[in-house]
C-alpha positions as CSV (number, residue, x, y, z in Angstrom):
1,Q,110.4,94.0,106.5
2,I,111.0,95.6,103.1
3,N,114.5,96.6,102.2
4,L,115.2,99.4,99.7
5,A,118.2,100.3,97.6
6,E,118.5,103.3,95.2
7,S,120.5,103.6,92.1
8,G,120.7,105.8,89.0
9,G,122.1,109.0,90.4
10,G,124.9,111.0,88.8
11,L,126.2,114.3,87.5
12,V,124.2,115.9,84.7
13,Q,123.7,119.4,83.2
14,A,120.7,121.5,83.6
15,G,118.0,120.4,81.2
16,D,119.1,116.8,81.2
17,S,117.1,113.8,82.4
18,L,117.8,111.0,84.9
19,R,115.8,108.0,86.0
20,L,116.3,106.8,89.5
21,S,115.5,103.3,90.5
22,C,114.7,101.8,93.9
23,A,115.0,98.0,94.2
24,S,112.9,96.4,97.0
25,A,113.3,93.1,98.7
26,G,111.6,91.3,101.6
27,G,108.1,92.7,100.9
28,T,105.4,92.9,98.3
29,I,105.7,96.3,96.8
30,A,102.0,96.4,95.9
31,T,101.2,96.5,99.7
32,Y,103.3,99.6,100.3
33,A,102.7,103.3,99.6
34,M,106.1,104.5,98.4
35,G,107.8,107.8,98.0
36,W,110.9,109.8,97.0
37,F,112.6,112.4,99.2
38,R,115.7,114.4,98.7
39,Q,118.2,116.3,100.8
40,A,120.3,119.1,99.6
41,P,123.5,120.1,101.5
42,G,122.6,122.0,104.7
43,R,118.9,121.5,104.2
44,E,116.2,119.2,105.7
45,R,115.1,116.1,103.8
46,E,112.1,117.1,101.7
47,F,109.2,115.3,100.0
48,V,109.5,114.9,96.2
49,A,106.8,112.4,95.1
50,A,104.6,109.6,96.4
51,I,102.6,106.7,94.9
52,S,99.8,104.7,96.4
53,R,100.0,101.0,96.7
54,R,99.1,99.5,93.4
55,G,100.0,102.8,91.7
56,A,96.6,104.4,91.2
57,Y,97.4,107.7,92.9
58,T,100.4,110.0,92.9
59,T,101.3,113.2,94.6
60,Y,104.2,115.6,93.8
61,Q,105.9,118.5,95.4
62,D,104.9,121.7,93.5
63,S,108.4,122.4,92.2
64,V,108.7,119.1,90.4
65,K,105.2,118.8,88.9
66,G,105.3,118.4,85.2
67,R,109.0,117.4,85.3
68,F,109.2,114.3,87.5
69,T,107.2,111.1,87.2
70,I,107.0,108.5,89.9
71,S,106.0,104.9,89.0
72,A,106.2,101.4,90.4
73,D,106.6,98.0,88.8
74,S,105.3,95.1,90.9
75,A,106.7,92.5,88.5
76,T,110.3,93.8,89.1
77,A,109.6,95.1,92.6
78,R,111.1,98.5,91.7
79,L,110.1,102.1,92.3
80,Y,111.2,104.7,89.7
81,L,111.6,108.4,89.5
82,Q,111.9,109.8,86.0
83,M,113.4,113.3,86.2
84,D,113.2,115.6,83.2
85,S,114.3,119.2,82.7
86,L,116.6,119.0,85.7
87,E,117.5,122.2,87.4
88,P,120.5,122.9,89.7
89,E,117.9,123.2,92.5
90,D,117.2,119.5,92.1
91,T,120.7,118.7,93.4
92,G,120.7,116.4,96.5
93,V,120.7,112.9,97.8
94,Y,117.6,111.1,96.8
95,Y,116.0,108.5,99.0
96,C,113.2,106.1,98.4
97,A,110.9,105.2,101.2
98,A,108.0,102.8,101.9
99,R,105.1,102.5,104.3
100,Y,102.9,99.4,104.6
101,S,99.5,100.6,103.5
102,D,95.9,99.3,103.7
103,S,94.6,102.1,101.5
104,D,94.6,102.2,97.7
105,R,94.4,106.0,97.8
106,S,97.1,107.0,100.4
107,T,100.1,108.9,99.1
108,P,102.0,110.0,102.3
109,T,104.0,113.2,102.0
110,M,105.5,113.5,105.4
111,R,108.9,112.0,106.4
112,W,107.6,110.6,109.6
113,Q,104.9,108.6,107.8
114,Y,107.5,106.3,106.3
115,T,109.0,103.3,108.1
116,N,111.5,102.0,105.6
117,W,114.3,103.9,103.8
118,G,117.1,103.3,101.4
119,Q,120.6,104.6,101.7
120,G,120.2,107.3,99.0
121,T,121.7,108.1,95.6
122,Q,123.4,111.4,94.8
123,V,122.1,113.7,92.0
124,I,124.2,116.7,91.0
125,V,122.8,119.1,88.4
126,S,125.3,121.6,87.1
127,S,124.2,124.9,85.6
């Protein structure tokens, strides 16, 4: 059972960049499709980005396309989310998630599709 732990959140200004990291343990990251979700105060947890096992395919929420980049490093067993041109609307707790996958193309976008979750890291973007 893969365990996940996020880091890298913080307080930044609009237009700044942050890179979130998700350390994994107890599983081989290359066998999991992985994703990032976020939850703003008073709102539902929403999909941000996903990457297929082995990293060949990615999917993004429309509002972050061109600003965020998801990547995975099997050597370090880490998932990353590079966030550029941050906006106040990007504020929230960011969670990484994993789903064991037998497909090299699958990039799950629904919360219920993921079986393993981290505890989250807070991102606050001030205007």
